[in-house]
C-alpha positions as CSV (number, residue, x, y, z in Angstrom):
1,M,0.0,0.0,0.0
2,A,1.4,3.4,-1.0
3,R,2.4,5.9,1.7
4,L,0.0,8.8,2.2
5,L,1.5,12.3,2.6
6,I,-0.7,15.3,3.5
7,I,0.2,18.8,2.3
8,E,-1.1,21.9,4.0
9,A,-0.3,25.1,2.2
10,D,-1.1,28.7,2.4
11,G,0.2,32.1,1.1
12,G,-0.4,35.6,2.1
13,S,0.1,39.1,0.7
14,R,0.1,42.3,2.7
15,G,-1.4,44.7,0.2
16,N,-2.6,42.2,-2.5
17,P,-0.3,42.8,-4.4
18,G,2.2,43.5,-1.7
19,T,4.8,41.9,0.5
20,A,4.1,38.2,0.1
21,G,5.1,34.9,1.7
22,S,4.2,31.2,1.5
23,G,4.1,28.3,3.9
24,A,3.7,24.6,3.6
25,V,3.9,21.5,5.7
26,V,4.2,17.9,4.7
27,I,2.6,15.4,7.2
28,D,2.9,11.7,7.4
29,A,-0.7,10.5,7.5
30,S,0.2,7.3,9.3
31,N,1.2,9.1,12.5
32,G,0.2,12.7,12.0
33,L,3.8,13.9,12.3
34,V,5.0,17.0,10.4
35,I,8.1,15.8,8.4
36,R,8.8,19.0,6.4
37,E,8.2,22.7,7.0
38,I,8.7,25.3,4.3
39,A,8.5,29.1,4.7
40,R,9.5,31.3,1.8
41,Y,9.5,35.0,1.2
42,I,8.3,35.8,-2.3
43,G,8.6,39.5,-2.9
44,V,5.7,41.5,-4.2
45,A,2.8,39.3,-5.3
46,T,-0.9,38.7,-4.9
47,N,-2.5,36.3,-2.4
48,N,-3.3,33.8,-5.2
49,V,0.2,33.8,-6.5
50,A,1.5,33.2,-3.0
51,E,-1.0,30.3,-2.5
52,Y,0.1,28.6,-5.7
53,I,3.8,29.0,-4.8
54,A,3.1,27.5,-1.4
55,L,1.4,24.5,-3.1
56,I,4.2,24.0,-5.5
57,A,6.8,24.1,-2.7
58,G,4.7,21.5,-0.7
59,L,4.3,19.2,-3.7
60,Q,8.0,19.4,-4.5
61,A,8.9,18.5,-0.9
62,A,6.4,15.6,-0.8
63,I,7.7,14.2,-4.1
64,D,11.3,14.5,-2.8
65,I,10.4,12.6,0.4
66,D,8.6,9.8,-1.4
67,P,8.0,9.9,-5.2
68,D,5.6,7.0,-5.0
69,A,3.4,8.4,-2.2
70,E,-0.3,9.3,-2.6
71,I,-0.9,12.9,-1.7
72,S,-3.7,14.8,0.0
73,V,-3.6,18.5,-0.5
74,R,-5.5,20.6,2.0
75,M,-5.8,24.4,1.6
76,D,-8.2,27.2,2.7
77,S,-8.0,28.7,-0.8
78,K,-11.2,27.7,-2.6
79,L,-9.8,29.2,-5.8
80,V,-6.7,27.0,-5.9
81,I,-8.5,23.8,-4.8
82,E,-11.3,24.3,-7.3
83,Q,-8.9,25.2,-10.1
84,M,-6.6,22.2,-9.5
85,S,-9.5,19.7,-9.0
86,G,-11.0,20.9,-12.3
87,G,-14.1,22.6,-10.9
88,W,-13.1,26.1,-12.0
89,K,-11.3,27.3,-15.1
90,I,-8.0,29.2,-14.7
91,K,-8.2,32.5,-16.5
92,H,-5.5,34.8,-15.2
93,P,-2.1,34.5,-17.1
94,D,-0.1,34.3,-13.9
95,M,-2.4,31.5,-12.6
96,I,-2.2,29.6,-15.9
97,A,1.6,29.3,-15.7
98,L,1.5,28.3,-12.0
99,G,-1.4,25.9,-12.5
100,K,0.6,24.2,-15.3
101,Q,3.5,23.8,-13.0
102,V,1.3,22.1,-10.4
103,Q,-0.2,19.8,-13.1
104,E,3.3,18.8,-14.2
105,L,4.2,17.9,-10.6
106,V,1.1,15.7,-10.0
107,R,0.9,14.1,-13.4
108,G,0.6,10.3,-12.9
109,K,0.2,10.6,-9.1
110,K,-2.9,10.0,-7.0
111,V,-3.8,13.3,-5.5
112,D,-6.8,14.3,-3.4
113,W,-7.8,18.0,-3.3
114,Q,-9.6,19.2,-0.1
115,W,-10.8,22.7,1.0
116,I,-10.4,23.2,4.7
117,P,-11.4,26.2,6.9
118,R,-8.7,28.8,7.6
119,E,-8.5,27.9,11.3
120,K,-7.5,24.3,10.3
121,N,-4.7,25.6,8.1
122,F,-3.0,27.3,11.0
123,R,0.4,25.7,10.5
124,A,0.9,26.8,6.9
125,D,-0.6,30.2,7.6
126,A,1.9,30.7,10.4
127,L,4.8,29.7,8.1
128,A,3.6,32.2,5.5
129,N,3.5,35.0,8.0
130,K,6.9,34.0,9.4
131,A,8.4,34.3,5.9
132,M,7.0,37.9,5.7
133,D,7.8,38.8,9.3
134,D,11.4,37.4,9.2
135,L,12.3,39.6,6.3
136,A,10.7,42.7,7.8
137,D,12.5,42.1,11.1
138,S,15.8,41.5,9.4
139,E,15.5,44.7,7.4
140,A,14.6,46.7,10.5
141,S,17.3,45.3,12.8
142,G,20.2,44.3,10.4
143,V,20.0,40.6,11.3
144,N,22.3,38.5,9.2
145,A,24.5,41.5,8.3
146,E,28.0,42.1,9.4
147,P,28.7,45.6,11.0
148,G,28.7,48.2,8.3
149,E,27.4,45.8,5.6
150,P,23.9,45.7,4.0
151,N,21.4,43.0,4.9
152,R,22.3,40.0,2.8
153,L,18.9,38.3,3.2
154,S,16.9,41.2,1.9
155,A,19.4,41.9,-0.9
156,S,19.3,38.3,-2.1
157,V,15.5,37.8,-2.2
158,T,13.7,41.1,-2.6
159,E,13.6,41.0,-6.4
160,F,13.5,37.2,-6.7
161,N,10.3,35.8,-8.2
162,E,10.0,32.1,-7.3
163,S,7.8,31.1,-10.2
164,A,8.2,33.6,-13.0
165,P,11.0,35.6,-14.5
166,S,12.0,38.2,-12.0
167,S,12.4,41.2,-14.3
168,V,9.3,43.1,-15.3
169,R,10.8,43.6,-18.7
170,A,10.7,39.9,-19.4
171,P,8.1,38.7,-22.0
172,G,4.7,38.0,-20.4
173,N,3.8,34.9,-22.5
174,V,5.6,32.3,-20.4
175,T,3.6,29.1,-20.3
176,E,6.2,26.4,-19.4
177,P,6.9,25.5,-15.8
178,L,10.1,26.8,-14.1
179,T,13.1,24.4,-14.3
180,T,16.2,25.4,-12.4
181,I,19.4,24.1,-13.8
182,I,22.5,24.2,-11.6
183,L,25.6,23.8,-13.8
184,V,28.7,22.5,-12.1
185,R,32.0,22.1,-13.9
186,H,33.9,18.9,-13.0
187,G,36.8,18.9,-10.5
188,R,40.4,19.1,-11.6
189,T,42.3,16.3,-13.4
190,A,45.9,15.8,-14.2
191,L,45.3,17.4,-17.6
192,T,43.6,20.4,-15.9
193,E,46.5,20.9,-13.6
194,A,49.0,20.6,-16.5
195,R,47.0,23.2,-18.5
196,K,46.5,20.8,-21.3
197,I,43.6,20.6,-23.7
198,S,41.0,18.0,-22.6
199,G,38.1,17.5,-24.9
200,G,35.4,15.0,-25.4
201,D,37.2,12.8,-27.9
202,G,40.6,12.2,-26.4
203,D,41.9,10.8,-23.1
204,D,39.3,10.4,-20.4
205,P,41.2,11.2,-17.1
206,D,39.9,10.6,-13.6
207,L,39.7,13.3,-11.0
208,S,42.9,14.1,-9.3
209,E,43.2,14.3,-5.6
210,A,42.6,18.0,-5.8
211,G,39.7,17.3,-8.1
212,I,38.0,15.0,-5.5
213,A,38.5,17.8,-2.9
214,D,36.8,20.2,-5.4
215,A,33.9,17.9,-5.8
216,N,33.3,17.5,-2.1
217,A,33.5,21.3,-1.6
218,V,30.9,21.9,-4.3
219,A,28.6,19.2,-2.9
220,N,28.7,20.8,0.5
221,A,28.0,24.2,-1.1
222,L,24.9,22.9,-2.9
223,K,23.3,22.0,0.4
224,Q,22.4,25.7,0.6
225,I,20.0,25.3,-2.3
226,G,16.4,25.6,-0.9
227,S,17.7,25.9,2.6
228,T,20.0,28.9,3.6
229,G,22.1,31.7,2.2
230,P,21.6,33.4,-1.2
231,W,19.9,30.4,-2.8
232,Q,17.4,29.5,-0.1
233,R,14.5,30.6,-2.4
234,I,15.4,28.0,-5.0
235,A,13.5,24.7,-4.9
236,P,15.5,21.8,-3.5
237,I,17.6,19.6,-5.8
238,S,15.8,16.6,-7.1
239,A,18.1,15.2,-9.8
240,V,21.7,15.0,-10.9
241,V,22.7,14.7,-14.6
242,A,26.2,14.3,-15.9
243,S,28.3,14.1,-19.0
244,P,29.4,10.5,-19.6
245,M,33.1,11.3,-19.1
246,K,34.9,10.0,-16.0
247,R,35.7,13.4,-14.5
248,T,32.1,14.6,-14.7
249,R,30.6,11.2,-13.6
250,Q,32.9,11.1,-10.6
251,T,32.0,14.7,-9.6
252,A,28.3,14.0,-10.1
253,E,28.5,10.9,-7.9
254,I,30.0,12.8,-5.0
255,I,27.2,15.4,-5.3
256,A,24.4,12.9,-5.7
257,K,25.6,11.0,-2.6
258,Q,25.1,14.2,-0.6
259,F,21.4,14.3,-1.6
260,G,20.7,10.5,-1.7
261,L,20.1,10.7,-5.4
262,N,21.1,8.6,-8.5
263,T,23.1,10.1,-11.3
264,F,21.8,10.2,-14.9
265,E,24.0,10.5,-17.9
266,N,23.4,12.6,-21.1
267,E,25.8,11.9,-24.0
268,N,25.1,15.3,-25.5
269,L,26.8,17.0,-22.5
270,R,30.2,15.6,-23.5
271,E,32.9,18.2,-23.9
272,I,33.6,19.7,-27.4
273,G,35.9,17.5,-29.4
274,F,39.4,19.0,-29.9
275,G,40.6,16.2,-32.2
276,D,44.4,16.1,-32.9
277,W,44.9,18.9,-30.3
278,D,43.6,16.8,-27.3
279,G,46.3,16.4,-24.7
280,L,48.5,19.3,-25.9
281,T,49.0,22.6,-24.3
282,N,47.7,25.7,-26.2
283,E,51.3,26.5,-27.2
284,E,51.9,23.0,-28.6
285,A,48.7,23.0,-30.6
286,A,49.4,26.4,-32.1
287,S,52.9,25.3,-33.1
288,A,51.7,22.1,-34.6
289,D,49.6,23.9,-37.3
290,P,49.7,27.7,-37.0
291,E,47.4,28.3,-39.9
292,A,44.7,25.9,-38.6
293,W,45.0,27.4,-35.1
294,Q,44.5,30.9,-36.3
295,N,41.6,30.0,-38.6
296,W,39.9,28.1,-35.7
297,R,40.2,30.9,-33.1
298,G,37.0,33.0,-33.0
299,S,35.3,30.8,-35.7
300,W,31.8,29.3,-35.5
301,T,32.3,26.8,-38.4
302,V,36.0,25.8,-38.3
303,A,36.9,22.7,-36.3
304,P,40.3,21.5,-35.0
305,P,41.9,18.8,-37.2
306,N,39.5,15.7,-36.7
307,G,37.7,17.8,-34.0
308,E,34.3,19.5,-33.7
309,S,33.3,23.0,-34.7
310,L,31.3,25.3,-32.4
311,E,28.4,25.0,-34.9
312,V,28.2,21.3,-34.6
313,F,28.9,21.3,-30.8
314,D,26.2,23.9,-30.1
315,A,23.6,21.9,-31.9
316,R,24.1,18.8,-29.7
317,L,24.5,21.0,-26.6
318,Q,21.1,22.7,-27.2
319,L,19.6,19.3,-27.7
320,A,21.0,18.3,-24.3
321,R,19.4,21.4,-22.8
322,K,16.0,20.6,-24.3
323,Q,16.3,17.0,-23.1
324,I,17.1,18.0,-19.5
325,T,14.4,20.6,-19.4
326,A,11.8,18.1,-20.7
327,Q,12.9,15.3,-18.4
328,H,13.1,17.4,-15.3
329,S,10.4,20.0,-16.0
330,G,9.4,22.0,-13.0
331,K,12.3,20.6,-10.9
332,T,15.7,21.8,-9.7
333,V,18.4,19.7,-11.4
334,V,22.2,19.7,-11.0
335,V,24.0,19.3,-14.4
336,V,27.7,18.3,-14.1
337,A,29.5,19.2,-17.3
338,H,32.5,20.9,-18.8
339,V,33.6,24.4,-19.7
340,M,32.0,24.5,-23.2
341,P,28.7,23.0,-22.3
342,I,28.3,25.4,-19.4
343,R,29.1,28.3,-21.7
344,G,26.6,26.9,-24.2
345,F,23.8,27.1,-21.6
346,L,24.8,30.7,-20.8
347,R,25.0,31.6,-24.5
348,W,21.4,30.4,-24.9
349,A,20.2,32.0,-21.7
350,F,21.7,35.4,-22.8
351,D,20.5,34.9,-26.4
352,A,24.1,35.8,-27.2
353,A,26.4,35.5,-30.2
354,T,29.4,33.3,-30.8
355,A,31.7,35.2,-28.4
356,A,29.7,33.8,-25.5
357,Y,31.7,30.6,-26.1
358,W,35.0,32.2,-25.0
359,R,34.2,35.2,-22.8
360,P,32.8,33.6,-19.6
361,Q,35.3,32.1,-17.1
362,I,34.2,28.7,-15.9
363,A,36.5,27.4,-13.1
364,P,36.6,23.7,-11.9
365,C,33.7,23.0,-9.6
366,S,32.2,26.4,-10.0
367,I,28.5,26.9,-9.8
368,T,26.4,28.5,-12.5
369,I,22.6,28.7,-12.0
370,V,20.1,29.3,-14.9
371,R,16.3,29.3,-14.5
372,V,14.4,28.3,-17.6
373,W,10.8,28.2,-18.7
374,G,11.1,25.7,-21.6
375,D,12.2,27.8,-24.6
376,D,10.0,30.7,-23.5
377,A,12.4,32.5,-21.1
378,A,15.6,32.2,-19.1
379,E,17.1,34.0,-16.1
380,I,20.7,33.8,-14.9
381,V,21.0,33.7,-11.1
382,T,24.8,33.4,-10.9
383,A,27.8,32.4,-13.0
384,N,31.2,30.9,-12.1
385,Y,30.5,31.1,-8.3
386,T,33.6,29.8,-6.5
387,A,33.4,31.1,-2.9
388,H,33.3,27.5,-1.6
389,L,36.7,26.6,-3.2
């Protein structure tokens, strides 16, 4: 018999729209114990948006706890319950996008939708108010700030929208659910340390001792996702995907172990092929064929001898992006890859030209976070974050 998890969720807005927060609890129906509490400050939003965000957070938590569980959702929002149970049609554009995200989360699952009186939803209501109160208190008193420094909590979350693109200039026709992609470059290898070219079609080195330390450091840093620090408003990690090369798989396995997850491989995340130049230093490759080297630099279509052009590489990388977004729609997924794939994600997110493939610095075990809504929109949260190293 499947386990039954109860979700109680609520959201509030002081001003409607105004300062908003969401709260959710996950309860084990077999013993009545609360096994997960979630309180999140949202920013400026309406009550209905806050209620949907609370529901999404509760569903994601329940699915993370037990993907096979049956779920009973209990809310005092008649609007959300009726819309999600099919009684009322969703008309508002903001609600359509949020409703679709909920439907993606519950697809194939047994879910019961129940309206409950407000007084019976006291736990979720208290968490939603706590989310709003904690931010107001910290702004007033300087909590979490070092002397003479601005409040880090308010600076990191005030303009962060948990379900839609944060900028008001972003297109308003987003219909796909939010998928958060956390890009991590693999740890160091002997070739990395020797500053030698290491592509997807040459030697396949293991992590070095330093690279294993890199991977453990980034795994610990990723524990902040959905919990504390600047990334506490991002939904918790639910999957780890890696390039099939040893250095990425080994890094991914260390990260996955931290979260009790399995690692999935995607062949299209493999590093760009450098052909005959693989294993050489830049100076050695340039000396081997100066004309080919100069023609290759800055080119979209020229490949190294027996290697891969940016044009060919970008086509498979964007296929990987689409595959990952489709397979983990509405979730937060760690993608462990290489310099060029990570630059490819950034190039797409920025809607940038060819130069995006050589301008960003991507250090070993750095963190880059991109939020995407299918092909509709993208938002870059951070790039090449290395404070944990």
